[in-house]
VMD Tcl script that draws the C-alpha trace (Angstrom):
set ca {
  {94.66 96.36 126.94}
  {91.34 97.55 125.47}
  {90.78 97.48 121.72}
  {91.59 100.82 120.04}
  {88.66 103.02 119.15}
  {88.95 104.56 115.69}
  {86.55 107.49 115.48}
  {88.62 110.18 113.73}
  {90.26 109.92 110.32}
  {93.18 111.94 108.95}
  {92.84 112.69 105.23}
  {94.49 114.70 102.46}
  {94.70 114.88 98.69}
  {96.58 111.56 98.85}
  {93.29 109.83 99.76}
  {91.44 110.90 96.62}
  {87.66 111.27 96.74}
  {86.71 110.16 100.27}
  {83.09 109.15 100.91}
  {82.57 110.98 104.20}
  {78.86 110.06 104.39}
  {79.92 106.39 104.32}
  {82.59 107.11 106.92}
  {79.87 108.55 109.19}
  {77.72 105.45 108.63}
  {80.70 103.31 109.63}
  {81.07 105.09 112.98}
  {83.55 107.85 112.22}
  {82.84 110.97 114.30}
  {85.40 113.44 112.97}
  {87.92 114.32 110.28}
  {91.36 115.92 110.40}
  {92.26 117.28 106.94}
  {95.64 118.49 105.76}
  {95.17 122.13 104.79}
  {98.72 123.04 103.78}
  {102.19 121.54 103.47}
  {105.44 123.45 103.62}
  {105.34 127.14 102.80}
  {103.18 127.25 99.68}
  {101.22 124.04 99.01}
  {97.47 124.24 99.69}
  {95.61 120.92 99.63}
  {93.15 121.10 96.71}
  {90.70 118.72 98.44}
  {90.43 120.81 101.63}
  {87.32 122.85 100.83}
  {85.45 120.00 99.15}
  {86.10 117.67 102.08}
  {85.16 120.36 104.61}
  {81.78 120.75 102.91}
  {81.25 116.98 102.71}
  {82.13 116.55 106.39}
  {79.71 119.31 107.34}
  {76.93 117.73 105.25}
  {77.59 114.36 106.92}
  {77.49 115.90 110.42}
  {81.12 115.09 111.17}
  {83.40 117.08 113.45}
  {86.08 118.96 111.49}
  {89.68 119.89 112.14}
  {92.72 120.62 110.03}
  {96.49 120.48 110.21}
  {99.36 122.34 108.66}
  {102.38 120.20 107.85}
  {105.58 122.13 108.09}
  {109.17 120.93 107.75}
  {112.26 122.70 109.16}
  {114.15 122.58 105.86}
  {111.19 124.23 104.05}
  {110.45 126.79 106.76}
  {113.34 129.12 107.66}
  {111.55 130.43 110.76}
  {110.72 126.97 112.14}
  {110.98 127.20 115.93}
}
mol new
graphics top color blue
foreach p $ca { graphics top sphere $p radius 0.5 }
foreach p [lrange $ca 0 end-1] q [lrange $ca 1 end] { graphics top cylinder $p $q radius 0.2 }
display resetview
C-alpha cells in the first residue's frame, strides 16, 4: 500500500492561530475550515484563516457541522 499523501488540512477554532504560510512551505496545498457548527455557532477564526490561506496561495474550502439533535430539519 502506498504511503498516504497529506496535502489538505482540516482546521477550526480548536486549532488556535495556525501558521498557514508555514503549512504551505511544508507541502500543504489546501485548507478545509469549519465555518459553523449546529444551528447558531459561527467559527470566529473562519475569516482570519480564509485571508491567511489566500495570502499563502492555498486552496480553500469550508464545512458546516450539523447534528441531528441540534437541527430539527436534519434530513
